[in-house]
py3Dmol code that shows the C-alpha trace and the ligand (Angstrom):
import py3Dmol

protein = """\
ATOM      1  CA  MET A   1       0.000   0.000   0.000  1.00  0.00           C
ATOM      2  CA  THR A   2       1.273   3.485  -0.797  1.00  0.00           C
ATOM      3  CA  LEU A   3       1.690   6.039   1.986  1.00  0.00           C
ATOM      4  CA  LEU A   4      -1.618   7.514   3.084  1.00  0.00           C
ATOM      5  CA  SER A   5      -0.238  11.074   3.162  1.00  0.00           C
ATOM      6  CA  VAL A   6       0.913  10.711  -0.447  1.00  0.00           C
ATOM      7  CA  ASP A   7      -2.442   9.324  -1.568  1.00  0.00           C
ATOM      8  CA  LEU A   8      -4.224  12.138   0.246  1.00  0.00           C
ATOM      9  CA  ARG A   9      -2.157  14.812  -1.470  1.00  0.00           C
ATOM     10  CA  GLU A  10      -2.421  13.183  -4.894  1.00  0.00           C
ATOM     11  CA  GLY A  11      -6.059  12.176  -4.517  1.00  0.00           C
ATOM     12  CA  THR A  12      -7.223  15.662  -3.547  1.00  0.00           C
ATOM     13  CA  LYS A  13      -5.171  17.637  -6.092  1.00  0.00           C
ATOM     14  CA  THR A  14      -8.089  18.223  -8.449  1.00  0.00           C
ATOM     15  CA  VAL A  15     -10.560  19.247  -5.746  1.00  0.00           C
ATOM     16  CA  HIS A  16      -7.893  21.432  -4.127  1.00  0.00           C
ATOM     17  CA  ALA A  17      -7.508  23.294  -7.410  1.00  0.00           C
ATOM     18  CA  GLU A  18     -11.296  23.580  -7.629  1.00  0.00           C
ATOM     19  CA  ALA A  19     -11.437  25.045  -4.113  1.00  0.00           C
ATOM     20  CA  GLU A  20      -8.744  27.571  -5.025  1.00  0.00           C
ATOM     21  CA  ARG A  21     -10.743  28.583  -8.092  1.00  0.00           C
ATOM     22  CA  SER A  22     -13.999  29.119  -6.208  1.00  0.00           C
ATOM     23  CA  LYS A  23     -15.450  32.602  -6.320  1.00  0.00           C
ATOM     24  CA  PHE A  24     -15.389  32.992  -2.534  1.00  0.00           C
ATOM     25  CA  VAL A  25     -11.676  32.148  -2.305  1.00  0.00           C
ATOM     26  CA  LYS A  26     -10.895  34.500  -5.198  1.00  0.00           C
ATOM     27  CA  TYR A  27     -12.686  37.328  -3.414  1.00  0.00           C
ATOM     28  CA  PHE A  28     -10.923  36.436  -0.176  1.00  0.00           C
ATOM     29  CA  PHE A  29      -7.604  36.532  -1.988  1.00  0.00           C
ATOM     30  CA  LYS A  30      -8.219  39.919  -3.538  1.00  0.00           C
ATOM     31  CA  GLY A  31      -9.443  41.460  -0.299  1.00  0.00           C
ATOM     32  CA  GLU A  32     -12.981  41.868  -1.625  1.00  0.00           C
ATOM     33  CA  LEU A  33     -14.826  40.104   1.183  1.00  0.00           C
ATOM     34  CA  THR A  34     -16.660  42.580   3.361  1.00  0.00           C
ATOM     35  CA  PRO A  35     -16.192  42.185   7.127  1.00  0.00           C
ATOM     36  CA  ALA A  36     -19.919  41.313   7.328  1.00  0.00           C
ATOM     37  CA  VAL A  37     -19.536  38.419   4.875  1.00  0.00           C
ATOM     38  CA  TYR A  38     -16.358  37.255   6.601  1.00  0.00           C
ATOM     39  CA  GLY A  39     -18.188  37.412   9.941  1.00  0.00           C
ATOM     40  CA  ARG A  40     -20.873  35.088   8.581  1.00  0.00           C
ATOM     41  CA  PHE A  41     -18.253  32.786   7.063  1.00  0.00           C
ATOM     42  CA  LEU A  42     -16.734  32.442  10.546  1.00  0.00           C
ATOM     43  CA  ILE A  43     -20.091  31.139  11.751  1.00  0.00           C
ATOM     44  CA  SER A  44     -19.945  28.295   9.232  1.00  0.00           C
ATOM     45  CA  LEU A  45     -16.367  27.520  10.311  1.00  0.00           C
ATOM     46  CA  TYR A  46     -17.527  27.483  13.918  1.00  0.00           C
ATOM     47  CA  HIS A  47     -20.130  24.834  13.149  1.00  0.00           C
ATOM     48  CA  VAL A  48     -17.562  22.701  11.334  1.00  0.00           C
ATOM     49  CA  TYR A  49     -14.790  22.960  13.938  1.00  0.00           C
ATOM     50  CA  SER A  50     -16.976  22.563  16.994  1.00  0.00           C
ATOM     51  CA  THR A  51     -18.458  19.401  15.437  1.00  0.00           C
ATOM     52  CA  LEU A  52     -15.060  18.045  14.347  1.00  0.00           C
ATOM     53  CA  GLU A  53     -13.362  18.775  17.640  1.00  0.00           C
ATOM     54  CA  LYS A  54     -16.167  17.164  19.665  1.00  0.00           C
ATOM     55  CA  ALA A  55     -15.969  14.111  17.392  1.00  0.00           C
ATOM     56  CA  LEU A  56     -12.178  13.818  17.811  1.00  0.00           C
ATOM     57  CA  GLU A  57     -12.494  14.171  21.579  1.00  0.00           C
ATOM     58  CA  LYS A  58     -15.168  11.465  21.638  1.00  0.00           C
ATOM     59  CA  ASN A  59     -12.931   9.083  19.663  1.00  0.00           C
ATOM     60  CA  LYS A  60      -9.606   9.954  21.271  1.00  0.00           C
ATOM     61  CA  GLU A  61      -9.144   6.419  22.633  1.00  0.00           C
ATOM     62  CA  ASN A  62      -9.136   5.039  19.100  1.00  0.00           C
ATOM     63  CA  PRO A  63      -5.408   4.332  18.406  1.00  0.00           C
ATOM     64  CA  ASN A  64      -5.586   5.728  14.868  1.00  0.00           C
ATOM     65  CA  ILE A  65      -7.278   8.914  16.014  1.00  0.00           C
ATOM     66  CA  GLN A  66      -4.745   9.218  18.835  1.00  0.00           C
ATOM     67  CA  LEU A  67      -2.008   9.456  16.206  1.00  0.00           C
ATOM     68  CA  ILE A  68      -3.416  12.604  14.606  1.00  0.00           C
ATOM     69  CA  TYR A  69      -5.182  14.200  17.604  1.00  0.00           C
ATOM     70  CA  PHE A  70      -3.375  17.355  18.744  1.00  0.00           C
ATOM     71  CA  PRO A  71      -5.995  19.387  20.605  1.00  0.00           C
ATOM     72  CA  THR A  72      -3.502  21.797  22.212  1.00  0.00           C
ATOM     73  CA  GLU A  73      -1.785  22.623  18.952  1.00  0.00           C
ATOM     74  CA  LEU A  74      -4.679  22.479  16.513  1.00  0.00           C
ATOM     75  CA  SER A  75      -8.095  23.032  18.116  1.00  0.00           C
ATOM     76  CA  ARG A  76      -9.691  26.112  16.589  1.00  0.00           C
ATOM     77  CA  THR A  77     -13.001  26.423  18.437  1.00  0.00           C
ATOM     78  CA  LYS A  78     -11.702  28.881  21.060  1.00  0.00           C
ATOM     79  CA  ALA A  79      -9.809  30.958  18.480  1.00  0.00           C
ATOM     80  CA  LEU A  80     -12.949  31.136  16.367  1.00  0.00           C
ATOM     81  CA  GLU A  81     -14.905  32.419  19.362  1.00  0.00           C
ATOM     82  CA  GLN A  82     -12.499  35.378  19.624  1.00  0.00           C
ATOM     83  CA  ASP A  83     -12.776  36.185  15.912  1.00  0.00           C
ATOM     84  CA  LEU A  84     -16.547  35.764  15.976  1.00  0.00           C
ATOM     85  CA  GLU A  85     -16.778  38.343  18.737  1.00  0.00           C
ATOM     86  CA  PHE A  86     -14.449  40.685  16.848  1.00  0.00           C
ATOM     87  CA  PHE A  87     -16.407  40.528  13.573  1.00  0.00           C
ATOM     88  CA  ASN A  88     -19.961  39.969  14.816  1.00  0.00           C
ATOM     89  CA  GLY A  89     -19.996  41.579  18.275  1.00  0.00           C
ATOM     90  CA  PRO A  90     -20.761  40.111  21.715  1.00  0.00           C
ATOM     91  CA  ASP A  91     -24.117  38.654  20.634  1.00  0.00           C
ATOM     92  CA  TRP A  92     -22.572  36.460  17.918  1.00  0.00           C
ATOM     93  CA  ARG A  93     -24.099  33.293  19.392  1.00  0.00           C
ATOM     94  CA  GLU A  94     -27.517  34.522  18.296  1.00  0.00           C
ATOM     95  CA  LEU A  95     -26.292  34.155  14.708  1.00  0.00           C
ATOM     96  CA  LEU A  96     -25.532  30.442  15.015  1.00  0.00           C
ATOM     97  CA  ALA A  97     -29.049  29.492  13.894  1.00  0.00           C
ATOM     98  CA  PRO A  98     -30.408  28.795  11.378  1.00  0.00           C
ATOM     99  CA  ILE A  99     -27.779  26.444   9.996  1.00  0.00           C
ATOM    100  CA  SER A 100     -27.558  26.621   6.198  1.00  0.00           C
ATOM    101  CA  PRO A 101     -28.017  23.467   4.064  1.00  0.00           C
ATOM    102  CA  ALA A 102     -24.311  23.226   3.072  1.00  0.00           C
ATOM    103  CA  GLN A 103     -23.198  23.712   6.670  1.00  0.00           C
ATOM    104  CA  GLN A 104     -25.684  21.078   7.859  1.00  0.00           C
ATOM    105  CA  ALA A 105     -24.472  18.584   5.237  1.00  0.00           C
ATOM    106  CA  TYR A 106     -20.864  19.137   6.395  1.00  0.00           C
ATOM    107  CA  ILE A 107     -21.823  18.685  10.066  1.00  0.00           C
ATOM    108  CA  ASP A 108     -23.828  15.539   9.235  1.00  0.00           C
ATOM    109  CA  ALA A 109     -20.873  14.055   7.335  1.00  0.00           C
ATOM    110  CA  ILE A 110     -18.507  14.561  10.286  1.00  0.00           C
ATOM    111  CA  GLU A 111     -21.027  13.110  12.738  1.00  0.00           C
ATOM    112  CA  ARG A 112     -21.619  10.124  10.472  1.00  0.00           C
ATOM    113  CA  CYS A 113     -17.881   9.371  10.420  1.00  0.00           C
ATOM    114  CA  SER A 114     -17.685   9.794  14.180  1.00  0.00           C
ATOM    115  CA  SER A 115     -20.426   7.273  14.885  1.00  0.00           C
ATOM    116  CA  THR A 116     -19.808   4.760  12.081  1.00  0.00           C
ATOM    117  CA  LYS A 117     -16.100   4.783  11.182  1.00  0.00           C
ATOM    118  CA  PRO A 118     -13.974   7.161  13.298  1.00  0.00           C
ATOM    119  CA  GLU A 119     -10.907   6.587  11.068  1.00  0.00           C
ATOM    120  CA  LEU A 120     -12.649   8.744   8.459  1.00  0.00           C
ATOM    121  CA  LEU A 121     -12.240  11.703  10.826  1.00  0.00           C
ATOM    122  CA  ILE A 122      -8.584  11.610   9.731  1.00  0.00           C
ATOM    123  CA  ALA A 123      -9.820  12.884   6.364  1.00  0.00           C
ATOM    124  CA  HIS A 124     -11.649  15.807   7.958  1.00  0.00           C
ATOM    125  CA  SER A 125      -8.681  16.707  10.170  1.00  0.00           C
ATOM    126  CA  TYR A 126      -6.335  16.532   7.190  1.00  0.00           C
ATOM    127  CA  VAL A 127      -8.441  18.803   4.959  1.00  0.00           C
ATOM    128  CA  ARG A 128      -9.071  21.475   7.543  1.00  0.00           C
ATOM    129  CA  TYR A 129      -5.946  21.598   9.712  1.00  0.00           C
ATOM    130  CA  LEU A 130      -3.321  21.077   6.992  1.00  0.00           C
ATOM    131  CA  GLY A 131      -5.264  23.556   4.869  1.00  0.00           C
ATOM    132  CA  ASP A 132      -5.250  26.142   7.679  1.00  0.00           C
ATOM    133  CA  LEU A 133      -1.512  25.633   8.171  1.00  0.00           C
ATOM    134  CA  SER A 134      -0.894  26.016   4.418  1.00  0.00           C
ATOM    135  CA  GLY A 135      -3.092  28.203   2.169  1.00  0.00           C
ATOM    136  CA  GLY A 136      -4.890  29.482   5.282  1.00  0.00           C
ATOM    137  CA  GLN A 137      -1.738  31.346   6.303  1.00  0.00           C
ATOM    138  CA  ILE A 138      -1.741  33.231   2.995  1.00  0.00           C
ATOM    139  CA  LEU A 139      -5.427  34.084   3.426  1.00  0.00           C
ATOM    140  CA  ALA A 140      -4.765  35.426   6.933  1.00  0.00           C
ATOM    141  CA  LYS A 141      -2.222  37.886   5.524  1.00  0.00           C
ATOM    142  CA  LYS A 142      -4.757  39.084   2.953  1.00  0.00           C
ATOM    143  CA  LEU A 143      -7.397  39.498   5.637  1.00  0.00           C
ATOM    144  CA  GLN A 144      -5.044  41.562   7.760  1.00  0.00           C
ATOM    145  CA  LYS A 145      -3.785  43.675   4.872  1.00  0.00           C
ATOM    146  CA  TYR A 146      -7.094  44.549   3.234  1.00  0.00           C
ATOM    147  CA  ASN A 147      -9.083  45.137   6.398  1.00  0.00           C
ATOM    148  CA  GLU A 148      -6.294  47.021   8.158  1.00  0.00           C
ATOM    149  CA  LEU A 149      -6.950  44.964  11.257  1.00  0.00           C
ATOM    150  CA  PRO A 150      -5.356  46.138  14.500  1.00  0.00           C
ATOM    151  CA  GLU A 151      -2.293  44.018  15.347  1.00  0.00           C
ATOM    152  CA  GLY A 152      -3.335  40.497  16.371  1.00  0.00           C
ATOM    153  CA  LYS A 153      -7.078  41.161  16.063  1.00  0.00           C
ATOM    154  CA  GLY A 154      -9.569  39.159  14.000  1.00  0.00           C
ATOM    155  CA  VAL A 155      -7.105  36.500  12.821  1.00  0.00           C
ATOM    156  CA  ALA A 156      -6.888  34.249  15.880  1.00  0.00           C
ATOM    157  CA  PHE A 157      -8.238  31.410  13.727  1.00  0.00           C
ATOM    158  CA  TYR A 158      -5.045  31.338  11.638  1.00  0.00           C
ATOM    159  CA  GLN A 159      -2.654  31.747  14.549  1.00  0.00           C
ATOM    160  CA  PHE A 160      -1.355  28.515  15.971  1.00  0.00           C
ATOM    161  CA  ASP A 161       0.418  29.908  19.007  1.00  0.00           C
ATOM    162  CA  THR A 162       1.744  26.591  20.253  1.00  0.00           C
ATOM    163  CA  ILE A 163       3.256  25.609  16.892  1.00  0.00           C
ATOM    164  CA  GLU A 164       6.633  27.239  16.398  1.00  0.00           C
ATOM    165  CA  ASP A 165       7.547  25.629  13.094  1.00  0.00           C
ATOM    166  CA  LYS A 166       4.475  25.142  10.899  1.00  0.00           C
ATOM    167  CA  ASP A 167       6.288  23.274   8.130  1.00  0.00           C
ATOM    168  CA  GLY A 168       7.907  20.966  10.683  1.00  0.00           C
ATOM    169  CA  PHE A 169       4.516  20.339  12.284  1.00  0.00           C
ATOM    170  CA  LYS A 170       2.928  19.545   8.916  1.00  0.00           C
ATOM    171  CA  GLU A 171       5.726  17.073   8.205  1.00  0.00           C
ATOM    172  CA  MET A 172       5.203  15.395  11.578  1.00  0.00           C
ATOM    173  CA  PHE A 173       1.414  15.302  10.966  1.00  0.00           C
ATOM    174  CA  ARG A 174       1.959  13.588   7.594  1.00  0.00           C
ATOM    175  CA  LYS A 175       4.251  11.037   9.278  1.00  0.00           C
ATOM    176  CA  ARG A 176       1.548  10.336  11.849  1.00  0.00           C
ATOM    177  CA  ILE A 177      -0.997   9.902   9.038  1.00  0.00           C
ATOM    178  CA  ASN A 178       1.344   7.315   7.534  1.00  0.00           C
ATOM    179  CA  GLN A 179       1.408   5.376  10.803  1.00  0.00           C
ATOM    180  CA  VAL A 180      -2.370   4.913  10.746  1.00  0.00           C
ATOM    181  CA  GLU A 181      -3.137   1.193  10.620  1.00  0.00           C
ATOM    182  CA  VAL A 182      -6.113   0.393   8.440  1.00  0.00           C
ATOM    183  CA  ASP A 183      -6.908  -2.108   5.703  1.00  0.00           C
ATOM    184  CA  GLU A 184      -6.737  -1.094   2.067  1.00  0.00           C
ATOM    185  CA  ALA A 185     -10.475  -0.474   1.750  1.00  0.00           C
ATOM    186  CA  THR A 186     -10.452   1.954   4.695  1.00  0.00           C
ATOM    187  CA  HIS A 187      -7.265   3.592   3.381  1.00  0.00           C
ATOM    188  CA  ASN A 188      -9.112   4.325   0.130  1.00  0.00           C
ATOM    189  CA  GLU A 189     -12.220   5.451   1.995  1.00  0.00           C
ATOM    190  CA  ILE A 190     -10.130   8.032   3.885  1.00  0.00           C
ATOM    191  CA  VAL A 191      -8.923   9.453   0.562  1.00  0.00           C
ATOM    192  CA  GLN A 192     -12.515   9.482  -0.759  1.00  0.00           C
ATOM    193  CA  GLU A 193     -13.784  11.185   2.391  1.00  0.00           C
ATOM    194  CA  SER A 194     -11.085  13.865   1.984  1.00  0.00           C
ATOM    195  CA  CYS A 195     -12.286  14.608  -1.536  1.00  0.00           C
ATOM    196  CA  GLN A 196     -15.834  14.814  -0.187  1.00  0.00           C
ATOM    197  CA  ALA A 197     -14.670  17.168   2.568  1.00  0.00           C
ATOM    198  CA  PHE A 198     -13.152  19.493  -0.040  1.00  0.00           C
ATOM    199  CA  ILE A 199     -16.455  19.459  -1.925  1.00  0.00           C
ATOM    200  CA  ARG A 200     -18.321  20.287   1.284  1.00  0.00           C
ATOM    201  CA  ASN A 201     -16.034  23.284   1.750  1.00  0.00           C
ATOM    202  CA  ILE A 202     -16.686  24.380  -1.822  1.00  0.00           C
ATOM    203  CA  ASP A 203     -20.453  24.046  -1.196  1.00  0.00           C
ATOM    204  CA  VAL A 204     -20.156  26.247   1.895  1.00  0.00           C
ATOM    205  CA  PHE A 205     -18.211  28.837  -0.154  1.00  0.00           C
ATOM    206  CA  GLN A 206     -20.880  28.771  -2.850  1.00  0.00           C
ATOM    207  CA  GLU A 207     -23.586  29.731  -0.402  1.00  0.00           C
ATOM    208  CA  PHE A 208     -21.896  33.134  -0.218  1.00  0.00           C
ATOM    209  CA  ASP A 209     -21.678  33.654  -3.977  1.00  0.00           C
ATOM    210  CA  HIS A 210     -24.801  35.787  -4.229  1.00  0.00           C
ATOM    211  CA  GLU A 211     -23.389  38.172  -1.600  1.00  0.00           C
ATOM    212  CA  LEU A 212     -20.167  38.744  -3.515  1.00  0.00           C
ATOM    213  CA  VAL A 213     -20.160  41.837  -5.653  1.00  0.00           C
ATOM    214  CA  GLY A 214     -17.251  43.813  -6.967  1.00  0.00           C
ATOM    215  CA  LEU A 215     -14.916  41.671  -9.021  1.00  0.00           C
ATOM    216  CA  PRO A 216     -15.663  41.294 -12.730  1.00  0.00           C
ATOM    217  CA  LEU A 217     -17.314  37.981 -13.603  1.00  0.00           C
ATOM    218  CA  SER A 218     -15.388  35.270 -15.402  1.00  0.00           C
ATOM    219  CA  LYS A 219     -16.561  34.251 -18.916  1.00  0.00           C
ATOM    220  CA  LYS A 220     -18.254  31.127 -17.499  1.00  0.00           C
ATOM    221  CA  GLU A 221     -20.016  33.104 -14.756  1.00  0.00           C
ATOM    222  CA  GLN A 222     -21.128  35.735 -17.281  1.00  0.00           C
ATOM    223  CA  GLU A 223     -22.567  33.010 -19.550  1.00  0.00           C
ATOM    224  CA  ALA A 224     -24.427  31.434 -16.608  1.00  0.00           C
ATOM    225  CA  LEU A 225     -25.807  34.834 -15.625  1.00  0.00           C
ATOM    226  CA  ASP A 226     -26.886  35.582 -19.222  1.00  0.00           C
ATOM    227  CA  ALA A 227     -28.643  32.205 -19.438  1.00  0.00           C
ATOM    228  CA  ALA A 228     -30.460  32.789 -16.114  1.00  0.00           C
ATOM    229  CA  GLN A 229     -31.548  36.262 -17.215  1.00  0.00           C
ATOM    230  CA  ALA A 230     -32.764  34.939 -20.587  1.00  0.00           C
ATOM    231  CA  GLU A 231     -34.789  32.244 -18.789  1.00  0.00           C
ATOM    232  CA  GLU A 232     -36.309  34.853 -16.457  1.00  0.00           C
ATOM    233  CA  ALA A 233     -37.249  37.084 -19.420  1.00  0.00           C
ATOM    234  CA  ALA A 234     -38.805  34.111 -21.246  1.00  0.00           C
ATOM    235  CA  LYS A 235     -40.901  33.281 -18.167  1.00  0.00           C
ATOM    236  CA  LYS A 236     -42.151  36.893 -17.944  1.00  0.00           C
ATOM    237  CA  THR A 237     -43.083  36.929 -21.643  1.00  0.00           C
ATOM    238  CA  SER A 238     -45.001  33.673 -21.405  1.00  0.00           C
ATOM    239  CA  SER A 239     -46.939  34.838 -18.326  1.00  0.00           C
ATOM    240  CA  LEU A 240     -47.743  38.140 -20.102  1.00  0.00           C
ATOM    241  CA  LEU A 241     -48.980  36.234 -23.153  1.00  0.00           C
ATOM    242  CA  SER A 242     -51.164  33.979 -21.032  1.00  0.00           C
ATOM    243  CA  SER A 243     -52.702  37.016 -19.311  1.00  0.00           C
ATOM    244  CA  LEU A 244     -53.548  38.358 -22.784  1.00  0.00           C
ATOM    245  CA  ALA A 245     -55.468  35.179 -23.767  1.00  0.00           C
ATOM    246  CA  PRO A 246     -59.133  36.178 -24.330  1.00  0.00           C
ATOM    247  CA  SER A 247     -60.553  34.383 -21.274  1.00  0.00           C
ATOM    248  CA  ASN A 248     -57.828  35.833 -18.994  1.00  0.00           C
ATOM    249  CA  LEU A 249     -58.225  39.278 -20.537  1.00  0.00           C
ATOM    250  CA  ILE A 250     -61.931  39.370 -19.647  1.00  0.00           C
ATOM    251  CA  ASN A 251     -61.156  38.011 -16.207  1.00  0.00           C
ATOM    252  CA  ASN A 252     -58.422  40.648 -15.627  1.00  0.00           C
ATOM    253  CA  LEU A 253     -60.735  43.410 -16.842  1.00  0.00           C
ATOM    254  CA  ALA A 254     -63.462  42.218 -14.475  1.00  0.00           C
ATOM    255  CA  VAL A 255     -60.974  42.362 -11.591  1.00  0.00           C
ATOM    256  CA  ALA A 256     -59.770  45.814 -12.689  1.00  0.00           C
ATOM    257  CA  VAL A 257     -63.280  47.336 -12.726  1.00  0.00           C
ATOM    258  CA  GLY A 258     -64.138  45.688  -9.419  1.00  0.00           C
ATOM    259  CA  LEU A 259     -66.705  43.205 -10.775  1.00  0.00           C
ATOM    260  CA  LYS A 260     -64.648  40.304  -9.495  1.00  0.00           C
ATOM    261  CA  SER A 261     -62.104  39.762  -6.712  1.00  0.00           C
ATOM    262  CA  SER A 262     -58.533  38.849  -7.709  1.00  0.00           C
ATOM    263  CA  ALA A 263     -58.401  35.734  -5.463  1.00  0.00           C
TER     264      ALA A 263
END
"""
ligand_1 = """\
43
LIG
C -6.418 30.529 -2.299
C -6.621 29.440 -1.664
C -5.581 28.423 -1.360
C -4.236 28.481 -1.552
C -3.422 29.593 -2.139
C -3.701 27.238 -1.070
C -2.361 26.935 -1.089
C -1.813 25.782 -0.628
C -0.400 25.443 -0.674
C 0.690 26.338 -1.230
C -0.259 24.232 -0.142
C 1.044 23.434 -0.012
C 1.637 23.653 1.344
C 2.753 22.695 1.684
O 2.909 21.634 1.097
O 3.488 23.019 2.629
C -1.570 23.798 0.265
C -1.823 22.618 0.866
C -3.061 22.235 1.317
N -4.234 22.934 1.197
Fe -4.490 24.633 0.240
N -4.705 26.465 -0.591
C -5.875 27.155 -0.751
C -7.135 26.738 -0.405
C -7.392 25.609 0.295
C -8.688 25.220 0.764
C -9.967 26.025 0.568
C -8.525 24.033 1.410
C -9.521 23.181 2.108
C -10.641 23.595 2.617
C -7.123 23.676 1.346
C -6.560 22.541 1.870
C -5.237 22.199 1.767
C -4.660 20.955 2.278
C -5.388 19.844 2.987
C -3.304 20.992 2.001
C -2.241 19.925 2.343
C -1.845 19.160 1.109
C -0.799 18.111 1.459
O 0.336 18.477 1.703
O -1.160 16.949 1.529
N -6.476 24.657 0.656
N -2.489 24.752 -0.039
"""
view = py3Dmol.view(width=600, height=400)
view.addModel(protein, "pdb")
view.setStyle({"model": 0}, {"cartoon": {"style": "trace"}})
view.addModel(ligand_1, "xyz")
view.setStyle({"model": 1}, {"stick": {}})
view.zoomTo()
view.show()
């Protein structure tokens, strides 16, 4: 069997590229996310991390989970609480409900792994924590730069205070992943679950798409928008034509002159 860390990196290459290309990440990168949108994004992260970290804690006696469980170094729930307060104010907990469909699907997936096959939580830890220690660090710099955040404020999520050498930690984490003892089918399932986890992140990003305004649309986005607008116009025309059909015309006239109610 090949090394799990190698299969994870190779197996998720395509979805990683897709995540990087998503509209939300592009906006994040160019500093075009408003603090209000970022504040709501933090809420979705809070749901994901509080679920994941409870699931890891629950399964910490599992020898494979033990290998990759580093609550002191990695847990993000507390850091997220600080950022949530910074961006959303002291009443941020009131914003935790309702949970959006993409967030709920992500939560459900983590809980399913936790109760059916805890080894699959390795996939969720890999996607989020190695991501936060990699591309996440670049995003934090953008966030700080574009929002002119006061020193150390609003970016607690990306700061891993107890990790001195992030690259060294990532290397150690990959080694631990390689020590996980599972059969080949489970090994492959972990890679599959990681791809799924990327897709769940992309789905969460997409829920913000309609709130993103500012950057010019790509050709593909422009074509999709044109098609949606054409469909909308066609619907309006067909409903106008049907209201002009003789029976409807008489009916509409009767309503207009008060001979008939519109209900
Ligand atoms: C603009 C957005 C992003 C950029 C620029 C970016 C960049 C990078 C880079 C440069 C690495 C390699 C780091 C290294 O090997 O030391 C990396 C790794 C990784 N990224 Fe991203 N990333 C982005 C978005 C994401 C997202 C949205 C996720 C997941 C939600 C993610 C998850 C990961 C993971 C799991 C790895 C570890 C790969 C491995 O070594 O096995 N990244 N990223």
